[in-house]
N, C-alpha and C positions, 0 to 999 in steps of 0.2 A: 375393833375400831368401827366397823360398819354399824354394830349395835349402838355404840356411843353416838355416832352421827345421827342415827334414826331417832334418838331421844332428844337431841338438841335442836332438831328442825322444828320450828314453830310455824303454825298456820296464822296467816294474817289476811285480813279482808278490808278493802276500801270500797265503799259504795258511793256512786255519784248518781243523783236523780236529775234527769233532764226533763224540763216541762213538768207535767203532772205525774211522771213516773210510768212504770210499765202498765199497760192496759189489757193486753190479751195474753200475756205470760208465755209467749213463744220466745225461746232463748237459743242463742248460738254462742259457742265457746271456742276460742282460739288460744293457742299456746304462744306465749312470748318467751323468746330465748335471750339470755344475757351471757356475756363473757366477762372475765375478771370479777367473778363473784357478784354479779349484778350491777357493775358500774357502766358497762357499755352494752346497749341493746344490739342484738344481731338481726332482728327482723322488726318490722313495723306492723302492729295490729291497728288498723284504721277503724275505730269504732263508729265514725259517721258513715262509712261505707257499709258496715254491717247493719246499722240501723236503717239505712235506706232513706225513704222519704218521710218516715214518721217523725213527729216532733216530740212525742212523749215516750221516754224509755229510761232504762236503768243500766248503768255500767258498773260491773263488779270486777275489781282486780284483786286476785287472791293467790295465795300459795296453798294449794290443796295437798292432801296426803299423797296423791299420785305424783305431783310435782316434786315432793320431797323424796319419794322413792327414785324417781328419775335422776334427781340431783345427787343422790348418793353415788351413783355411778359416773355421772358426767362432771362432778365437781373436781375430780382428779385432774382434769384439763381446764379447770376454772369456768366451766359452763354450768349455768343454773337456769331454771325455767319457772314460769308462773302462768296463771290462767287469766284470760280476760273474757268475761261474759257480757253479752248485751241482751237484755230482756225487753221485748217490745210491749 
């Protein structure tokens, strides 16, 4: 069953460009946790706090391979994870 779940987990990426986009390519990634298979967020990742005072940056929300591996074990209790990256 674990092998079957590993093959059906898909990677998805959403990219949002703020201002002119990333300028110096420094990045910070935080993990977003959800319960009920992604319906209810458990924590809040504040991208404006991560970006700080810069006005040009890129936000990438994705499900990485590591998120998939973590979710294999945590989905038993309906908890899933995703990654949010802010590149300045």
